[in-house]
N, C-alpha and C positions, 0 to 999 in steps of 0.2 A: 359260262362255269353254270353249273345247275344243285353244286353245295358250296355258292358262294355264302356265308355270315353273313347280316347285319340287316340294315332297311332296304325295305324297297317299296316299288308302287308304280303303278301302270294302268292302260284302261284298255278295253273291252267293249265294241261295237259289231252288236250283230240284229242277225233274223230273230225277231222272238218268234212263236205261239202260246194260242191257248188252248184249252182245251173251257170248250164253253158251255153250260149247263142247260144243253135243251129241253132236255125233260125238268127240270123243274121252273123254265120258263115258261114254259104250253103246258103244267101244269095247271100253275098260279088266270093262268089263259083260263080258261077248264073250269074252272071253279068258278071264277066274275060272269060265267052264263055263256062264253066263247065256244066259240067254236075252231081250230089252228087251219088254216086253210098252207101254211106258208109257213118257212122259220131258214129264211138264211144267213148264215153267219159270217163278219166279215177275220176272222179270226184267226193272221195274219200283223208283225207290224211289224218297228225297230224298238232297237234296245241297245245301252248301255247301262258300264256302270263301272266306274274312275274309285279305286282304289288302293288300300297299300296294307304292307305287311311286316314285321318280323321274320326273317328262315333262323330257328335256333339250330340246323346241324344239316347235312343234303338230306333229310328225308323227311324232314316238318315244320311246320308253319301256324303263322295264324293272322289270316289277311279281318282289315275289315273295310268297309266303303261307302255308297252311293247306291242306289240300283234308279233305273226306268229300264219297267219293262215294254214300255207302250204304250195304244190306247186298239179297243175288241169293241166291235159289238155286233148287233144283230138288228133286221129287220121282220119281223111278224107280223099277216093278212089277217082279216080274222072276219068268222061272219058273228055276230052281224058285223052290216063292215065296218071294217074301222083297219089301225094299221097301231105300230106300236115300235118302237126303236128307240134300242137303248144302246148306251158305250160304260165302259168303263178304263180309265185307262190309272196305272199304279206305278209305285216308287218307291224307297221307303229307303232303311239302309241293313247292314246285314256285322252278324259274324263268325267266321268261318275257323274249325280245323281243315289245315291241309296235309299228305300225308306223300311222300314222292319218294318216286323207284326209277330212278337212272336208269337206264338201258347205255350209253356210251359219252363220251364227253357233254357231248350236243346235247343226244337228246335225254328225255323222259319224259313218261307217261305221273300224275298226278291224277288222287285224287277229292272231294272235300266235304264238307257236312258243315250245316251252321243253319244257324236262329238269322229270321229278317223281322225288320218293325216296318211294317210297313199299312202306304193310309193307299186306303182304294174311292173313288173320285166314277161316282157316276151321273148321268146325263141321258135323262129319260124324253121324247117328244111320242106326241100319241094326235089319231085326228080319227076323225067318225065318232064309237059309241066307243070307244078306246079310252076311258079318262086315265091323268094322272093325275094322282096326289100331293105326293113330292118328287120333280124333278129334278132336284142336283145333291139327294143326301151324297152322306160320304161315313169310310168309316175304317176306324187305324187298327189293327190286331196283328196281333206277331204267331209268323209262324214260323215252319221252318225249310231249308233247300239243303238241291246234294248236288253231285256236279259231278266228273268224269276230264277228263281236259288231257292234249298230247301237249308238250314245250320245245317248241327245240330254240337251243339260244347261240344267237350266232355272235355275239360274244360274251366277255363273262358278268356287261354289264345288258345288254338286251336280248330277251326272248322274247318268241310269242307265243302264244297259246290259241274253246273246248266249248263245254257243253255240259247245260246247269237247268235246276229242276228247279222250278218256283211255285209252294203252294201257298194258290187265296183263296180272301175269300171276301167277296166286295160286298156295298154297301144297301142292296137287300136281303142277304144270309143267299147269295150263289160261289160259288165252291168249286173249284178247280185249278188246274196245272196251267204256269206255264215253263216251255220249256224256250232256256234264253239259248243258241246259238253262235257264238265270238269265235271276232278276232281281235287280241288285242297282244300290246307290247308289255313289255316288264323293265325297269331299269332298274336298276342295282345298285347303293349309292355306297362304294367306295367300302366293303364291306371287306372279310378278307377271306382267298380261301380254305374251307377246313381242310387243311396238306395232313395227307395220307400219313400212316402213321413210316416215322423212319428208322432206317438201323443206326446205333449210335456210332460215332465216330470211334475206331481202337483207342482204346487213353492208352495216355506215350508207359512206353515197358519201364521206367523209375515208378506211374502211379498206377499201372497192378499191379507193381510187385511189393509197390508196401500196400494195398491195399488186401490181394492176399495175401496179405504177413509171409512170405516163401524170402529167399536170401536172391538178393540180383546179381542177375547174373553180372561173369568182370566186365570191367569195360573194354573195351577195343583194345586191344594192342598198339603199341603206334613205336617204330623199332625206333631210340634217337638214333642222330647220323656219332659216327665211328667216331670217336677222334681218333686224332690225329697218330699216325705212331709214332713215343721222342722218337728222335735221333737214337744212334746208338756208336754207345761211347766203340771208339779204337782202343784195343788192348798195346799198349805201354810198347813202342823200341828199346828197347836197349843197343845205345851205340857206347863205343866205349871210343874216349874223347885223350888224348896225351897231349899237352901244354908245356913247354920249354917253363922250366925253373923262374924264370925269369920275366913270362908272356904277361904276367898279371899285372904286378906290383917291382914297383925301382926296390933293387937289395937296401935293408934297413927300412921300408917302411909300408901305412894300411894304405893308402890314396890305390887303388881299381885307376888304370892304367886306362888312354879311350880308346889305343889300343884290343887295351882286354875284352871294356865291356861287348864292344865284337862279338872277340869269339864266344863272348860269352852268351 
């Protein structure tokens, strides 16, 4: 995932190619009384960089690191008879602003622009009439760099990358560009993906009603179980009972006889 926010680091290794300032080299020899019979460049090398950065969001990040662009050289044959061999190697520090454009969930394109502080170390050797006064000069200088690249994320933590151009200056005033076409791995350190906006979950009905200051809808009515019907009292039944005068009491007594109770 290319829009992971947080720290990351990585390493790139690739093929570098230098634009050697042949016109300046030839001009210096001519100014010293030589005719340049041939000038052959060794303008290919291997370069690498180790970097770390911080992804602010899915579109922007900042990177810093160290780089080595390799070693380049030339071989000149002159008249009067002589040869001149020169070599230069470049390494330094960089700080870049990187802009990324996601294309799919795993694939993105990006561009970069930044500054470098590079050290150039030269080595010169000569034969015959050519004389070198300073065989091992060095130079430190700030310059610019730019690059474009493609990135494919195998996992949210691991992706592959690019083509970069470094503007350099060697220790004897030669200026040129070095292109580094490299493949690298980017490791992301536990950052959380920047989540796309999500629709808020609907609030409960009560919360919505309170926020809008509108009356709540009536609660869902639930019918209570109907009470059991009360027993229906039966209408009294009239019955005429005839008792003999001595059925309940003995003559001149107030105590009900047992058989009289049964009859009552």
